[in-house]
C-alpha positions in Angstrom: 0.0 0.0 0.0 1.4 3.4 -0.9 2.4 5.7 1.9 0.7 9.1 2.2 3.9 10.8 1.1 3.5 9.0 -2.2 0.1 10.6 -2.7 1.6 14.0 -1.9 4.5 13.5 -4.4 1.9 12.4 -7.0 -0.2 15.5 -6.4 2.8 17.8 -6.6 4.0 16.2 -9.8 0.5 16.5 -11.3 0.3 20.2 -10.2 3.7 21.0 -11.6 3.0 19.3 -15.0 -0.6 19.9 -15.7 -1.6 23.2 -14.0 0.8 25.7 -15.7 -0.1 24.6 -19.1 -3.8 24.3 -18.3 -3.9 27.7 -16.6 -2.0 29.5 -19.4 -4.1 27.7 -22.2 -7.6 27.9 -20.8 -7.8 29.9 -17.5 -6.1 33.2 -18.5 -9.4 35.0 -18.2 -10.5 33.3 -15.0 -10.9 35.6 -12.0 -8.6 33.5 -9.9 -6.7 30.7 -11.8 -4.8 29.5 -8.7 -8.0 28.9 -6.8 -9.4 27.2 -9.9 -6.4 24.9 -10.0 -6.6 24.2 -6.3 -10.2 22.9 -6.7 -9.2 20.8 -9.6 -6.2 19.3 -7.7 -8.4 18.4 -4.8 -11.0 16.8 -7.1 -8.3 14.8 -8.9 -6.8 13.5 -5.7 -10.2 12.5 -4.3 -11.2 10.9 -7.6 -8.0 8.9 -7.7 -8.7 7.4 -4.3 -11.2 4.9 -5.7 -14.9 4.4 -5.8 -15.8 5.6 -2.3 -19.1 7.5 -2.8 -18.2 10.1 -0.2 -14.9 10.9 -1.9 -16.5 11.0 -5.3 -19.2 13.4 -4.0 -16.5 15.7 -2.6 -14.6 15.5 -5.9 -17.8 16.5 -7.7 -18.1 19.5 -5.4 -14.5 20.5 -6.0 -15.0 20.4 -9.8 -18.3 22.4 -9.5 -16.4 25.0 -7.4 -13.7 25.2 -10.1 -16.4 25.7 -12.8 -17.8 28.5 -10.8 -14.5 30.3 -11.2 -13.9 29.2 -14.8 -16.9 27.9 -16.7 -15.1 27.6 -20.0 -12.3 25.3 -18.8 -12.8 22.2 -21.0 -10.9 19.7 -18.8 -12.9 20.6 -15.7 -16.1 19.7 -17.6 -14.4 16.4 -18.6 -13.3 15.6 -15.1 -16.7 16.4 -13.6 -18.4 14.3 -16.3 -16.3 11.3 -15.5 -17.0 11.7 -11.8 -20.7 12.1 -12.4 -20.7 8.9 -14.5 -18.8 7.0 -11.8 -21.5 8.2 -9.3 -24.2 6.9 -11.6 -25.5 10.3 -12.7 -25.4 9.4 -16.4 -27.5 12.2 -17.9 -25.5 14.9 -16.0 -22.2 13.2 -16.8 -23.0 13.0 -20.5 -24.0 16.7 -20.5 -20.6 17.6 -19.0 -18.7 15.5 -21.5 -20.7 17.2 -24.3 -19.6 20.6 -22.8 -16.1 19.3 -22.9 -16.4 18.4 -26.6 -18.0 21.7 -27.4 -15.2 23.7 -25.6 -12.4 21.4 -26.9 -13.4 19.6 -30.0 -9.8 18.6 -30.8 -8.9 17.9 -27.2 -6.8 14.9 -26.0 -9.8 13.0 -24.6 
């Protein structure tokens, strides 16, 4: 079983690699890109912890908070869509994935 420091290293690596490019590419107009990135990081960490309904629910809340700060960030819609599908909220998950495709039709996912 990984030690908690392993999760911290994973989170810091994720933040260092993903956030700068994501912020500069899509969140330049966001009111507070650092807060947006913080919510996304919390959501990704919770989502990566497995299928615990409580953790997925909190991850959903974090992604929704990030979207309140930057509603046009395609990857946040993607992440929220995946969590909603994992929670069994299929219509809402599909709607978020459609928003992702609308905002980033040539995106990596």
